[in-house]
C-alpha positions as CSV (number, residue, x, y, z in Angstrom):
1,N,-6.4,-1.1,48.7
2,W,-8.7,-3.5,47.0
3,G,-7.6,-2.4,43.5
4,F,-10.8,-0.5,42.6
5,A,-9.1,2.7,41.4
6,R,-12.3,4.5,40.4
7,L,-13.9,3.9,43.8
8,G,-10.7,4.9,45.5
9,A,-10.6,8.2,43.6
10,K,-14.2,8.9,44.4
11,H,-13.8,8.2,48.1
12,F,-10.7,10.4,48.1
13,E,-12.7,13.2,46.5
14,E,-15.5,12.8,49.0
15,S,-13.1,12.8,52.0
16,I,-11.6,16.1,50.8
17,G,-15.1,17.5,50.5
18,E,-16.0,16.4,54.0
19,M,-12.8,17.9,55.4
20,K,-13.7,21.2,53.7
21,H,-17.2,21.1,55.2
22,A,-15.6,20.5,58.6
23,E,-13.2,23.4,58.1
24,M,-16.1,25.8,57.0
25,L,-18.2,24.7,60.0
26,I,-15.3,25.2,62.4
27,D,-14.5,28.6,61.0
28,R,-18.2,29.7,61.3
29,I,-18.3,28.5,65.0
30,I,-15.2,30.4,65.8
31,F,-16.5,33.5,63.9
32,L,-19.6,33.3,66.2
33,E,-17.3,33.1,69.2
34,G,-18.1,29.5,69.9
35,T,-15.8,26.6,70.6
36,P,-15.9,23.7,68.2
37,E,-16.2,20.3,69.8
38,I,-14.2,18.3,67.2
39,S,-13.4,15.4,69.6
40,R,-17.0,14.2,69.6
41,Y,-17.7,11.7,66.9
42,D,-20.6,9.4,66.1
43,V,-19.8,5.7,65.8
44,I,-17.9,5.0,62.6
45,R,-18.8,1.7,61.0
46,V,-16.4,0.3,58.4
47,G,-17.9,-2.1,55.9
48,T,-16.2,-5.3,55.0
49,S,-17.4,-5.1,51.4
50,V,-18.0,-2.3,48.9
51,K,-21.8,-2.8,49.2
52,E,-21.7,-2.6,53.0
53,Q,-19.5,0.5,52.8
54,F,-22.0,2.2,50.6
55,E,-24.9,1.2,52.9
56,Y,-23.1,2.6,56.0
57,D,-22.1,5.7,54.1
58,L,-25.7,6.2,52.9
59,E,-27.0,5.9,56.5
60,L,-24.5,8.5,57.6
61,E,-25.2,10.9,54.8
62,T,-28.9,10.6,55.2
63,S,-28.5,11.4,58.9
64,G,-26.4,14.4,57.9
65,V,-29.0,15.6,55.5
66,N,-31.6,15.5,58.3
67,A,-29.2,17.3,60.6
68,Y,-28.5,20.0,58.1
69,N,-32.2,20.5,57.5
70,A,-32.8,20.9,61.2
71,A,-29.8,23.3,61.5
72,I,-31.3,25.4,58.6
73,A,-34.6,25.6,60.5
74,L,-32.7,26.8,63.6
75,C,-30.7,29.4,61.5
76,I,-34.0,30.7,60.2
77,E,-35.4,31.0,63.7
78,A,-32.3,32.7,64.9
79,N,-32.2,35.0,61.9
80,D,-28.6,33.8,61.1
81,G,-28.4,34.2,57.4
82,G,-24.6,33.4,57.2
83,S,-24.9,30.1,59.0
84,R,-28.1,29.3,57.0
85,E,-26.3,29.8,53.7
86,L,-23.4,27.6,54.8
87,M,-25.7,24.8,55.9
88,E,-27.6,25.0,52.6
89,R,-24.3,24.7,50.6
90,I,-23.3,21.7,52.7
91,L,-26.8,20.2,52.4
92,V,-26.7,20.3,48.6
93,D,-23.3,18.5,48.6
94,S,-24.7,15.9,51.0
95,E,-27.9,15.4,48.9
96,E,-25.7,14.9,45.8
97,H,-23.7,12.3,47.7
98,V,-26.8,10.5,48.8
99,D,-28.0,10.4,45.2
100,W,-24.6,9.0,44.1
101,L,-24.7,6.3,46.8
102,E,-28.3,5.3,46.0
103,A,-27.3,5.1,42.3
104,Q,-24.3,2.8,43.1
105,L,-26.5,0.5,45.3
106,E,-29.0,0.3,42.5
107,L,-26.2,-0.6,40.0
108,I,-25.0,-3.3,42.4
109,E,-28.6,-4.6,42.6
110,T,-29.0,-4.5,38.8
111,L,-25.6,-5.7,37.7
112,G,-24.6,-7.9,40.6
113,L,-21.7,-7.1,42.8
114,E,-19.1,-8.8,40.8
115,N,-20.1,-7.0,37.5
116,Y,-20.3,-3.7,39.3
117,L,-16.8,-4.1,40.7
118,I,-15.4,-4.8,37.3
119,T,-16.6,-1.3,36.3
120,Q,-14.5,0.2,39.1
121,V,-11.1,-1.3,38.2
122,G,-10.2,1.5,35.7
123,E,-7.5,4.1,36.2
124,E,-7.8,6.7,38.9
125,A,-7.9,9.5,36.3
126,E,-11.2,8.0,35.0
127,A,-12.9,8.4,38.3
128,G,-15.8,10.8,38.8
């Protein structure tokens, strides 16, 4: 806890969204009589600063956007409308997160890190 309540609330909101995405994907895999492989993870890099965290998160989200686009193409090829619709919903959420991360990095560049962080000290209820 670095004391940046607004960022903490935003990260909490994003983590809940990611958990919901995982749950929907697992449910879809099970519906299709597959076995989810939830023990396989990519390398998770933890930044030592807010800017570094945003940069790592942006890389991960951009990779996710590429993966969802590829999955959508496979769903179209397989004529799997249900999975395609799910991937498209998750893709939109991921694209919105990419946009938010890019905006935060631009703010850091424009304002400077210290000034940006001052804007993130507010109450959790003000996050969004």
